[in-house]
VOPAGU-2260 file (C-alpha; in pm, 1 decimal, decimal comma):
REM VOPAGU-2260
SITE   aa  ch    i         X         Y         Z
SITE  UNK   A    0   20410,5    1306,7   16490,3
SITE  UNK   A    1   20285,3    1368,7   16135,8
SITE  UNK   A    2   19947,2    1513,0   16045,2
SITE  UNK   A    3   19774,0    1415,8   15722,8
SITE  UNK   A    4   19450,8    1593,5   15617,9
SITE  UNK   A    5   19161,1    1385,9   15488,4
SITE  UNK   A    6   18887,0    1538,5   15273,0
SITE  UNK   A    7   18581,9    1322,2   15210,1
SITE  UNK   A    8   18368,0    1541,2   14985,3
SITE  UNK   A    9   18167,8    1824,4   15132,0
SITE  UNK   A   10   18032,4    1625,4   15424,9
SITE  UNK   A   11   18317,0    1615,8   15674,5
SITE  UNK   A   12   18683,0    1686,7   15715,9
SITE  UNK   A   13   18929,3    1502,4   15928,7
SITE  UNK   A   14   19293,1    1429,6   15977,5
SITE  UNK   A   15   19510,3    1132,9   16062,0
SITE  UNK   A   16   19780,8    1163,3   16318,9
SITE  UNK   A   17   20071,6     924,8   16266,6
SITE  UNK   A   18   20297,6     874,9   16559,0
SITE  UNK   A   19   20653,4     841,0   16434,2
SITE  UNK   A   20   20938,0     742,3   16662,5
SITE  UNK   A   21   21296,6     773,6   16544,0
SITE  UNK   A   22   21199,2     749,6   16179,1
SITE  UNK   A   23   20994,5     430,2   16221,7
SITE  UNK   A   24   20625,9     431,1   16145,1
SITE  UNK   A   25   20390,6     257,9   16384,9
SITE  UNK   A   26   20130,1       4,6   16281,4
SITE  UNK   A   27   19805,3     115,3   16109,5
SITE  UNK   A   28   19610,9      47,1   16431,6
SITE  UNK   A   29   19821,2     307,0   16611,9
SITE  UNK   A   30   19692,8     585,9   16387,6
SITE  UNK   A   31   19432,8     818,1   16532,9
SITE  UNK   A   32   19165,8     954,7   16299,8
SITE  UNK   A   33   18980,1    1260,0   16420,7
SITE  UNK   A   34   18669,7    1384,5   16236,5
SITE  UNK   A   35   18495,6    1712,5   16270,1
SITE  UNK   A   36   18209,8    1883,2   16092,6
SITE  UNK   A   37   18283,1    2169,0   15857,3
SITE  UNK   A   38   18255,5    2507,3   16025,0
SITE  UNK   A   39   17916,2    2672,6   16001,2
SITE  UNK   A   40   17939,7    3029,4   15886,5
SITE  UNK   A   41   17571,0    3116,3   15930,0
SITE  UNK   A   42   17460,4    3173,2   16286,5
SITE  UNK   A   43   17123,5    3062,4   16416,4
SITE  UNK   A   44   16856,1    3318,6   16496,5
SITE  UNK   A   45   16920,5    3287,9   16870,9
SITE  UNK   A   46   17297,3    3330,3   16825,5
SITE  UNK   A   47   17252,3    3639,2   16606,0
SITE  UNK   A   48   17013,5    3790,5   16858,0
SITE  UNK   A   49   17253,1    3732,6   17147,4
SITE  UNK   A   50   17555,6    3866,2   16954,4
SITE  UNK   A   51   17406,8    4149,4   16749,6
SITE  UNK   A   52   17097,0    4237,3   16950,3
SITE  UNK   A   53   16752,7    4277,3   16797,4
SITE  UNK   A   54   16857,5    4488,0   16498,8
SITE  UNK   A   55   17013,9    4186,3   16327,0
SITE  UNK   A   56   16684,3    3996,5   16295,8
SITE  UNK   A   57   16416,3    4030,5   16030,4
SITE  UNK   A   58   16043,8    4055,8   16104,1
SITE  UNK   A   59   15997,3    3687,2   16020,2
SITE  UNK   A   60   16278,0    3586,7   16257,7
SITE  UNK   A   61   16141,5    3801,8   16542,3
SITE  UNK   A   62   15794,7    3660,1   16494,2
SITE  UNK   A   63   15942,2    3310,8   16461,9
SITE  UNK   A   64   16092,5    3342,6   16808,9
SITE  UNK   A   65   15747,3    3431,6   16944,5
SITE  UNK   A   66   15544,6    3160,5   16768,7
SITE  UNK   A   67   15813,1    2891,1   16768,0
SITE  UNK   A   68   15848,6    2829,6   16393,8
SITE  UNK   A   69   15975,4    3056,8   16118,2
SITE  UNK   A   70   15749,6    2888,9   15861,9
SITE  UNK   A   71   15441,8    2982,1   16067,9
SITE  UNK   A   72   15576,5    3334,2   16113,2
SITE  UNK   A   73   15623,6    3369,5   15737,1
SITE  UNK   A   74   15265,9    3246,8   15676,8
SITE  UNK   A   75   15127,9    3497,4   15927,9
SITE  UNK   A   76   15316,9    3788,4   15773,1
SITE  UNK   A   77   15218,0    3681,6   15421,6
SITE  UNK   A   78   14851,2    3659,1   15521,9
SITE  UNK   A   79   14826,0    3981,1   15726,6
SITE  UNK   A   80   15082,8    4186,9   15534,4
SITE  UNK   A   81   15284,3    4345,7   15817,0
SITE  UNK   A   82   15355,2    4337,5   16189,4
SITE  UNK   A   83   15145,6    4651,4   16232,0
SITE  UNK   A   84   14840,3    4477,3   16086,2
SITE  UNK   A   85   14916,9    4160,7   16280,6
SITE  UNK   A   86   14921,9    4362,3   16605,8
SITE  UNK   A   87   14557,6    4462,2   16539,8
SITE  UNK   A   88   14440,0    4103,6   16494,4
SITE  UNK   A   89   14245,3    3925,0   16768,0
SITE  UNK   A   90   14321,7    3580,1   16904,7
SITE  UNK   A   91   14006,3    3447,7   16736,9
SITE  UNK   A   92   14136,3    3552,4   16394,2
SITE  UNK   A   93   14471,3    3384,2   16463,4
SITE  UNK   A   94   14290,0    3061,7   16551,7
SITE  UNK   A   95   14312,9    2949,6   16187,1
SITE  UNK   A   96   14692,8    2939,1   16214,9
SITE  UNK   A   97   14756,6    2814,8   16570,6
SITE  UNK   A   98   14591,6    2699,6   16890,0
SITE  UNK   A   99   14390,7    2952,1   17088,6
SITE  UNK   A  100   14652,1    2945,1   17366,3
SITE  UNK   A  101   14933,9    3028,8   17123,3
SITE  UNK   A  102   14718,5    3299,6   16965,2
SITE  UNK   A  103   14651,2    3461,2   17303,2
SITE  UNK   A  104   15023,9    3458,9   17382,8
SITE  UNK   A  105   15109,4    3621,6   17049,5
SITE  UNK   A  106   14844,5    3892,8   17094,0
SITE  UNK   A  107   14973,0    3961,3   17446,6
SITE  UNK   A  108   15335,8    3980,1   17330,1
SITE  UNK   A  109   15251,1    4228,3   17056,1
SITE  UNK   A  110   15044,7    4436,5   17301,3
SITE  UNK   A  111   15334,2    4451,1   17549,4
SITE  UNK   A  112   15546,5    4619,4   17284,1
SITE  UNK   A  113   15293,9    4900,2   17239,3
SITE  UNK   A  114   15257,3    4944,0   17615,1
SITE  UNK   A  115   15633,2    4966,0   17664,1
SITE  UNK   A  116   15650,4    5244,3   17405,6
SITE  UNK   A  117   15364,4    5429,5   17571,8
SITE  UNK   A  118   15511,0    5399,7   17922,0
SITE  UNK   A  119   15838,5    5542,0   17799,7
SITE  UNK   A  120   15652,3    5851,6   17681,0
SITE  UNK   A  121   15475,7    5891,3   18019,2
SITE  UNK   A  122   15802,8    6003,3   18179,7
SITE  UNK   A  123   15842,3    6304,9   17950,9
SITE  UNK   A  124   15649,4    6632,6   17964,6
SITE  UNK   A  125   15362,3    6641,3   17716,3
SITE  UNK   A  126   15482,5    6951,9   17535,3
SITE  UNK   A  127   15504,7    6815,4   17181,3
SITE  UNK   A  128   15279,4    6622,2   16942,9
SITE  UNK   A  129   15538,5    6342,0   16924,4
SITE  UNK   A  130   15511,8    6274,3   17297,3
SITE  UNK   A  131   15133,1    6261,2   17278,2
SITE  UNK   A  132   15151,8    6027,8   16979,1
SITE  UNK   A  133   15398,3    5790,7   17150,4
SITE  UNK   A  134   15181,7    5779,4   17463,7
SITE  UNK   A  135   14879,7    5672,2   17257,1
SITE  UNK   A  136   15043,0    5406,3   17039,2
SITE  UNK   A  137   14803,6    5147,3   17180,8
SITE  UNK   A  138   14515,5    5327,7   17008,1
SITE  UNK   A  139   14643,2    5209,7   16669,3
SITE  UNK   A  140   14511,0    4863,1   16739,3
SITE  UNK   A  141   14156,0    4981,9   16814,0
SITE  UNK   A  142   13896,6    4882,3   16556,6
SITE  UNK   A  143   13657,1    5160,6   16644,6
SITE  UNK   A  144   13681,2    5531,8   16703,4
SITE  UNK   A  145   13785,2    5615,7   17060,5
SITE  UNK   A  146   13801,5    5959,2   17221,2
SITE  UNK   A  147   14064,7    5979,7   17494,3
SITE  UNK   A  148   14155,3    6260,5   17733,3
SITE  UNK   A  149   14508,9    6278,8   17873,0
SITE  UNK   A  150   14514,6    6474,2   18198,5
SITE  UNK   A  151   14826,7    6675,7   18282,5
SITE  UNK   A  152   14968,3    6842,8   18593,9
SITE  UNK   A  153   15134,3    7186,4   18615,1
SITE  UNK   A  154   15460,9    7053,1   18467,8
SITE  UNK   A  155   15268,3    6894,8   18178,1
SITE  UNK   A  156   15332,0    6546,2   18310,1
SITE  UNK   A  157   15067,9    6277,3   18268,7
SITE  UNK   A  158   14831,1    6222,5   18559,6
SITE  UNK   A  159   14615,6    5966,0   18382,0
SITE  UNK   A  160   14435,8    5896,0   18058,1
SITE  UNK   A  161   14063,1    5834,5   18033,6
SITE  UNK   A  162   13877,4    5686,8   17738,3
SITE  UNK   A  163   13565,7    5902,0   17717,4
SITE  UNK   A  164   13366,5    5728,8   17444,3
SITE  UNK   A  165   13393,2    5436,8   17208,6
SITE  UNK   A  166   13207,0    5493,4   16888,1
SITE  UNK   A  167   13156,4    5316,1   16559,8
SITE  UNK   A  168   13408,2    5241,3   16288,2
SITE  UNK   A  169   13446,7    5604,2   16182,6
SITE  UNK   A  170   13287,3    5830,7   16445,7
SITE  UNK   A  171   13257,1    5888,2   16815,6
SITE  UNK   A  172   13017,7    6126,0   16990,1
SITE  UNK   A  173   13111,3    6304,9   17310,8
SITE  UNK   A  174   12955,3    6588,9   17504,1
SITE  UNK   A  175   13189,5    6855,1   17648,3
SITE  UNK   A  176   13079,1    6772,3   18004,1
SITE  UNK   A  177   13210,7    6415,7   17955,5
SITE  UNK   A  178   13550,1    6561,8   17863,1
SITE  UNK   A  179   13566,5    6816,8   18147,6
SITE  UNK   A  180   13439,1    6583,2   18420,1
SITE  UNK   A  181   13760,3    6372,1   18452,8
SITE  UNK   A  182   13969,4    6690,9   18433,1
SITE  UNK   A  183   13781,6    6836,1   18731,1
SITE  UNK   A  184   13778,5    6508,8   18927,1
SITE  UNK   A  185   14157,0    6462,7   18890,5
SITE  UNK   A  186   14233,6    6835,8   18941,3
SITE  UNK   A  187   14414,2    6851,1   18608,9
SITE  UNK   A  188   14598,0    7170,0   18513,9
SITE  UNK   A  189   14563,6    7088,4   18142,2
SITE  UNK   A  190   14436,6    6813,0   17919,1
SITE  UNK   A  191   14486,3    6680,8   17567,1
SITE  UNK   A  192   14199,8    6532,9   17364,8
SITE  UNK   A  193   14309,6    6246,6   17138,2
SITE  UNK   A  194   14118,6    6025,4   16896,2
SITE  UNK   A  195   14222,8    5754,0   16657,2
SITE  UNK   A  196   14124,4    5768,2   16297,2
């Protein structure tokens, strides 16, 4: 058996196998030609995600997996500037780029990310500003001032969080009795007052 490589430009490679018996070549019809595509050295987005996990993907590629097309993801990021800004956008504002159903799914997917971060912080004692910040990540997407009280037990673990007031764009008014009432009702040992700015 002899193998002869065939190169037909950049499109495809192949090889011819000639079956040789005792020094005699067989007829041309007995040759087998096998073609194969050139190897692809760039992996698709899905392959990179499965092999290298999420750190290997860019913001456009992550968003492209959510919305279905990288071109749409690039347009969204170019229009809104960043994923952080995009997470604050409502489904109505996304309507210019996609159907309302797709917009609702995208808003929900981005909200799940913030909730997952917050729930992770709920397991830790609230003894540092970083823990309080991580538990209130969802407040970044609010478009108005919100005053929230996080109620804690004796080990400084979260009992619950209560949004006391929702104000205007830059202020929120609250009376002290509105802050202390949930603390008394839930028998909280301590509480943290948080507001977004």
